[in-house]
C-alpha positions in Angstrom: -6.2 15.7 -10.0 -3.5 18.0 -11.5 -0.3 17.8 -10.0 -0.3 21.3 -8.6 -4.0 20.5 -6.8 -2.5 17.7 -5.4 0.3 19.6 -3.6 -2.0 22.0 -2.7 -4.2 19.7 -1.3 -1.3 17.7 0.8 0.1 20.7 2.5 -3.5 21.7 3.8 -3.7 18.4 5.0 -0.6 18.6 7.0 -0.8 21.8 8.4 -4.0 20.5 9.5 -2.5 17.2 10.8 0.2 19.5 12.6 -2.9 21.7 14.3 -4.1 18.9 15.4 -0.9 17.3 17.2 0.2 21.2 18.5 3.0 21.2 16.4 4.4 23.8 13.6 5.6 20.8 11.5 4.5 17.2 11.0 8.2 16.9 9.1 9.9 18.2 12.3 7.8 16.1 14.7 8.9 13.0 12.7 12.6 14.0 12.9 12.0 14.7 16.6 10.4 11.2 16.8 13.7 9.7 14.9 16.1 11.5 16.7 14.6 10.7 20.5 14.2 6.7 19.3 18.2 6.7 18.6 18.7 6.8 22.4 16.2 4.2 23.3 17.7 0.9 24.9 17.9 -1.6 22.6 15.1 -4.6 23.6 14.4 -8.3 22.2 11.1 -8.5 23.7 7.7 -6.3 24.4 7.4 -6.7 28.4 3.8 -7.6 29.8 2.6 -5.9 32.8 -0.6 -5.7 34.7 -3.2 -2.7 34.8 -2.1 1.0 34.7 -4.1 4.2 35.2 -3.7 7.1 33.0 -0.9 9.0 34.8 1.1 5.5 35.0 0.4 4.5 31.7 1.6 8.2 30.4 4.7 8.0 32.5 5.6 4.7 31.1 5.0 5.7 27.7 7.1 8.6 27.6 9.9 6.3 27.4 9.4 5.6 24.1 9.0 1.8 23.9 6.4 -0.5 23.5 4.3 -2.9 26.2 1.6 -4.9 26.7 -0.9 -4.3 29.2 -2.5 -7.6 30.6 -6.0 -7.9 32.3 -7.9 -5.1 30.9 -9.5 -6.1 27.5 -11.1 -9.5 28.7 -13.5 -7.4 30.9 -14.7 -5.7 27.8 -18.3 -6.9 26.9 -17.2 -7.6 23.4 -14.3 -10.1 24.3 -17.5 -12.3 25.9 -19.3 -12.4 22.6 -18.8 -15.2 19.9 -18.5 -15.0 16.2 -21.9 -16.3 15.7 -23.5 -13.7 18.4 -21.6 -11.7 15.7 -23.4 -13.1 12.9 -26.8 -12.9 15.0 -26.8 -9.4 16.3 -24.6 -7.4 13.9 -24.7 -9.6 10.6 -26.8 -6.4 8.8 -23.6 -3.9 9.4 -22.2 -2.6 6.1 -18.6 -3.4 5.9 -15.8 -3.0 3.5 -13.4 -5.5 3.0 -9.9 -5.9 1.6 -9.9 -7.9 -1.1 -7.2 -9.5 -3.7 -3.2 -8.4 -2.8 -4.0 -6.2 -0.9 -0.4 -6.4 0.8 1.5 -5.2 -2.1 -1.0 -2.4 -2.5 -1.6 -1.7 1.1 -0.5 2.2 0.8 -1.9 2.8 -2.8 -4.8 4.5 -3.4 -6.5 2.5 -5.6 -6.4 -0.9 -3.2 -8.9 -3.1 -4.1 -12.0 -3.1 -1.7 -15.2 -4.9 -1.6 -18.4 -3.4 0.1 -20.7 -6.1 1.9 -22.6 -6.8 4.6 -20.9 -8.1 8.3 -23.2 -11.6 7.1 -21.9 -11.9 3.8 -18.1 -11.3 5.0 -18.5 -13.8 7.4 -19.4 -16.3 5.0 -17.3 -15.5 2.5 -14.4 -16.2 4.3 -15.6 -19.4 5.8 -15.7 -20.4 2.6 -12.5 -19.1 1.0 -9.5 -21.0 0.3 -7.2 -18.0 -0.8 -3.9 -18.0 1.1 -4.5 -14.3 1.5 -8.0 -14.3 2.9 -10.3 -11.2 2.7 -9.7 -8.7 5.5 -11.9 -6.2 7.1 -9.6 -3.5 8.4 -9.3 -0.1 10.1 -13.1 0.2 9.7 -15.1 2.2 12.1 -18.1 -0.3 13.2 -20.0 2.1 15.7 -22.8 -0.7 16.8 -19.6 -2.3 18.7 -18.2 1.2 20.2 -20.3 0.2 23.4 -18.9 -3.1 24.2 -15.3 -1.7 24.6 -14.2 -0.1 27.4 -11.3 2.0 26.3 -9.0 3.7 29.0 -8.6 7.5 28.9 -4.7 7.1 28.3 -4.5 10.2 25.7 -6.2 13.5 25.9 -7.6 13.1 22.9 -7.7 9.7 20.3 -9.6 9.2 17.4 -12.5 6.8 16.9 -12.0 2.7 17.4 -11.4 1.0 14.2 -11.8 -2.6 14.2 -10.0 -5.4 12.5 -11.8 -8.8 11.8 -10.8 -11.4 9.7 -9.5 -15.4 9.6 -5.6 -16.9 10.2 -3.6 -15.3 7.2 -4.8 -11.8 7.2 -2.0 -9.5 6.9 -1.1 -5.8 7.4 2.3 -5.2 5.9 5.2 -3.6 7.8 4.1 0.6 8.2 4.4 3.1 10.9 2.2 6.0 11.9 3.4 9.0 13.7 0.5 8.9 16.2 0.5 6.9 19.6 -1.7 3.9 19.3 -3.4 1.4 21.6 -4.2 -2.0 20.1 -6.6 -4.5 21.5 -6.6 -7.9 20.5 -10.1 -9.2 21.3 -10.1 -12.4 19.9 -7.7 -14.7 18.9 -3.9 -13.9 18.5 -1.7 -12.0 16.4 1.9 -11.8 15.6 3.5 -8.4 15.2 6.9 -7.5 14.4 8.1 -4.2 15.5 11.0 -1.8 14.9 11.8 1.5 16.4 11.4 4.6 14.6 15.1 5.7 13.4 15.6 2.1 12.0 13.2 3.1 9.0 16.8 4.0 7.3 17.0 0.0 6.9 13.4 -0.2 6.0 13.0 1.7 2.5 9.9 3.8 3.5 7.5 5.5 1.1 5.3 7.9 1.6 1.5 7.3 2.1 1.1 10.4 3.7 2.6 13.0 6.2 1.5 10.7 9.3 1.9 7.2 7.3 5.3 5.5 6.0 5.0 2.0 4.6 8.1 -0.4 4.0 7.8 -3.2 1.4 10.5 -5.3 3.5 8.4 -8.2 4.8 10.3 -9.5 8.3 8.2 -13.2 8.2 10.3 -13.6 4.7 13.2 -11.3 4.5 14.9 -10.7 1.2 18.1 -9.5 2.1 19.3 -9.3 -1.2 16.6 -7.3 -2.6 16.7 -5.1 0.6 20.1 -5.3 2.0 20.2 -2.6 4.9 17.3 -4.1 6.5 19.7 -7.1 7.8 20.8 -3.9 10.7 17.0 -3.1 11.4 16.1 -4.6 14.6 12.9 -6.9 14.7 11.0 -8.0 17.6 8.4 -10.3 17.6 5.5 -10.0 19.8 2.3 -12.6 20.1 -0.5 -10.9 21.2 -3.3 -13.2 22.7 -6.8 -12.6 23.4 -7.3 -10.0 25.9 -4.1 -7.9 25.4 -3.7 -4.3 24.8 -0.4 -3.3 22.8 1.1 0.0 23.0 2.8 0.8 20.0 4.3 4.3 20.2 4.3 6.7 17.6 6.9 6.4 14.7 7.4 2.3 15.7 7.1 0.3 12.7 4.8 -2.5 12.7 3.5 -5.9 10.8 0.3 -7.6 11.9 -0.6 -11.5 11.0 -3.6 -13.2 12.5 -2.6 -16.7 13.9 -6.6 -17.3 14.0 -9.8 -15.8 13.6 -9.4 -12.3 15.2 -11.2 -9.7 16.5 -8.9 -6.6 17.2 -9.8 -2.7 17.5 -7.1 0.1 17.8 -7.5 4.1 18.6 -4.5 6.3 17.9 -3.9 9.4 20.1 -4.4 12.7 18.2 -1.7 14.8 20.1 2.0 15.2 20.8 3.2 11.6 21.3 4.4 11.1 24.7 7.7 10.0 24.3 8.6 13.6 23.0 7.8 15.1 25.9 7.1 18.4 24.6 10.7 18.1 22.9 9.5 19.4 19.0 8.7 22.4 17.1 6.8 25.0 18.9 3.1 24.7 19.3 0.7 26.1 16.4 -1.8 28.9 17.8 
């Protein structure tokens, strides 16, 4: 695509993103999120709390800090299924797996992907011996939607996105500028989180206006290459099956599967709750 066309397309996408979230500018929204996070208290752990109704969730989320909700996801029908049931009932579903070095190419437009059936994917990972196994990530699997009972925490949400893979699958450090609820359905995951304003220590690279990646790996920190990262606050959270994590907009996070794992998430499509309306005026 010629450079001028790419710029026009990028600007059109940003205008659409701003309209969906009710702001005049995505750039101003990002700035407001980072400024608000400078007033957050430092935390060393992500708190776990019991189930919340929508009003209580929004009140807590408005504080701008991550938290885990217990006692909710474990009640979903999908939580009761097994990987064998997934093979038997849903093996014909078509999936797109991340293959090769999908960590270092995570935010590149030419990341290697491979289309296959779900059954073929499960057989592939069962026989795979690579250190970085293939990963089904950020994928709509509509056949599974009726097996998940998402709480109505946001007025508008994007569709559920599913994440499936064995131990060792990784989503590298990045941030999304939408609020996010992340359900750990099977298995466990290790998640590292850092507050939005610490992007100044994390060498961010723009994938698009709503998504920024970081080359820093908190699991194997290279402070010679990324010296500023010493100043980034990294909070480790081990997610267990049945738990739901709230990731506020702009928080950096890295995710690694500790065992064969099925997760799902949904992003809000509205002004982040931590801003409480304190951002550029709404677009009409």
